[in-house]
N, C-alpha and C positions, 0 to 999 in steps of 0.2 A: 505495501498500499503504500501511496505518495502520498507527504507531507502536504494537511491542508494549508491555504492561503486564510486570511484572515475574513475575506469574502466570502469563502466556503465552510469556514466553521459558522459564519454568521448565519447563515442559508441554513444548517445540516439545524443549528441550536433553535433557529425559529420554525424550523419544517418540526421537532420534536417537540416542542412546546405545544406548539398549536397541536399536536395527536395523530401528529400524519404520519406514515409510511406505514410497512409489516412490523411486526414484529423483528423479522430477519435482517431487514432494512434500518429497521434504528440499534438494533445491535451493531452492525456494521460502520453507522454514523458515529454512535458513542468511541465504537474501536478508531477509527481514524481520526477523532476528537481528538483521543488519550494521547495519541502519537504526534500532535501538535503544538497540542497545547504544555505548558511546564502544571501546571494546578493535577490533582492526582483524582481530586473526586469530582469527578465528571455530572453525572447526574446529580450529587445533592448540588452543584452549585446551578446547572440547567434549570432543575426545579426550585429553585428558591425565592420562591415565592408570586405572587400574581403582580405584586407593586414593585418587577423591576422588570426593567425593559430589556427587549435582548442585547442592544448595545451594551448594557451593565453587565449582563450577563456577561457576553464575550470579551468585554472586560476582567473578572475577573479569571476568567479559564486564563487568560494570558498573567495574571500573579502566579508566580511560582507557591508553592506550601512547603516553604523553609523551615524545618524543625533546628532547632537553636538549642543547645546542649550547657 
């Protein structure tokens, strides 16, 4: 699978949030998104609430989940 650009990630996130696509398509989209962004909590971030815009969700996906020890 190729790494997605920000526009492609936005398109897939929007489709997932609208409930579009079969289970297989959504699984593939999530896998592709996870290979393209540093955030590891893909589904949690995408489904983070109705009061969050798709652009905000995509922004959060590009934030890394760094664990400081």
